[in-house]
Structures are given as structure tokens and as C-alpha cells.
C-alpha positions as CSV (number, residue, x, y, z in Angstrom):
1,X,5.3,-30.1,20.6
2,X,1.8,-29.6,18.8
3,X,1.4,-26.9,21.1
4,X,4.3,-25.0,20.3
5,X,3.6,-25.7,16.5
6,X,0.2,-24.2,16.9
7,X,1.4,-21.3,18.6
8,X,3.8,-19.9,15.9
9,X,2.1,-21.5,12.9
10,X,-1.8,-22.0,13.8
11,X,-4.4,-19.3,12.5
12,X,-4.5,-15.7,14.0
13,X,-7.4,-14.0,15.5
14,X,-9.4,-11.3,13.9
15,X,-7.3,-8.3,15.4
16,X,-4.4,-9.4,13.4
17,X,-6.4,-8.0,10.4
18,X,-5.8,-4.5,11.7
19,X,-2.4,-4.8,10.2
20,X,-3.5,-4.6,6.8
21,X,-6.1,-2.1,7.8
22,X,-3.3,0.6,9.2
23,X,-1.2,-0.6,6.2
24,X,-3.5,0.6,3.6
25,X,-4.4,3.7,5.6
26,X,-0.7,4.4,5.5
27,X,0.1,3.5,2.1
28,X,-3.3,5.5,1.0
29,X,-1.9,8.5,2.6
30,X,1.7,8.2,0.9
31,X,-0.2,7.8,-2.5
32,X,-2.1,10.8,-2.1
33,X,1.2,12.6,-1.3
34,X,3.1,11.3,-4.0
35,X,0.2,12.2,-6.7
36,X,0.2,15.6,-5.3
37,X,3.9,16.1,-5.4
38,X,3.9,14.8,-8.7
39,X,1.0,17.3,-9.8
40,X,3.1,20.1,-8.2
41,X,6.4,19.3,-9.9
42,X,4.6,19.2,-13.3
43,X,3.1,22.5,-12.8
44,X,6.3,24.0,-11.7
45,X,8.2,22.1,-14.4
46,X,6.2,22.4,-17.5
47,X,7.4,21.2,-20.7
48,X,11.1,21.2,-19.8
49,X,10.5,17.7,-18.2
50,X,12.9,15.4,-18.9
51,X,11.2,11.7,-20.2
52,X,13.5,9.7,-17.8
53,X,12.3,11.7,-14.8
54,X,8.4,11.3,-16.0
55,X,8.8,7.5,-16.7
56,X,10.3,7.2,-13.0
57,X,7.7,9.1,-11.4
58,X,4.9,7.5,-13.0
59,X,6.4,4.2,-11.9
60,X,6.4,5.4,-8.6
61,X,2.7,6.2,-8.4
62,X,1.9,3.0,-10.0
63,X,3.8,1.3,-7.5
64,X,2.7,3.2,-4.2
65,X,-0.9,2.4,-5.7
66,X,-0.5,-0.9,-6.1
67,X,1.1,-1.5,-2.4
68,X,-2.1,0.4,-0.9
69,X,-4.5,-1.6,-3.0
70,X,-2.9,-5.0,-1.9
71,X,-2.9,-4.0,1.4
72,X,-6.4,-3.1,1.2
73,X,-7.5,-6.3,-0.6
74,X,-5.5,-8.5,2.0
75,X,-7.4,-6.5,4.8
76,X,-10.9,-7.3,2.9
77,X,-10.0,-11.0,2.6
78,X,-8.5,-11.2,6.3
79,X,-11.5,-9.8,7.7
80,X,-14.5,-11.8,5.9
81,X,-12.6,-15.0,6.1
82,X,-12.4,-14.7,10.0
83,X,-15.9,-13.3,10.5
């Protein structure tokens, strides 16, 4: 019984930290695409942007950055704690 508990709930090895590394790369790229998309959208629309759309775009950009940052932080914590 202890072996089963250790298998499913025991500590993971250092290679499992790669999940956070790859997730931070993916969400970093997504953040850049969103930032570029918003930039080109603002250039194309100009002063005619609706305030609700602008607010939603800013929230989407903040959300993408936070997901990137959290994954990067978790990778740093994981890799340094298992070093």
C-alpha cells in the first residue's frame, strides 16, 4: 500500500519540471502574438475603438502575461528545489 501511495503521490524527478519550461515558452509566444495583434488592431482602427473592446483587449493581454509569468515562476521554483 505504501508503494502505491508513493507512486501516485510521492515526489517527482527533475524532468517533470520541463512541463513548466515548455508551458512558459508556449504562453510567452501566445503573449507576443496577442500583443502584436492588439498593436496592429489599434493601428488599423485608430481613434474609432470602442471602450469595451479596448478593455477586453487589455484584460486578454494581462491574462496572457500572467499565465506566462506563473509558468516561468513555477519552473524556476521546481528546478531550483530539485537541484
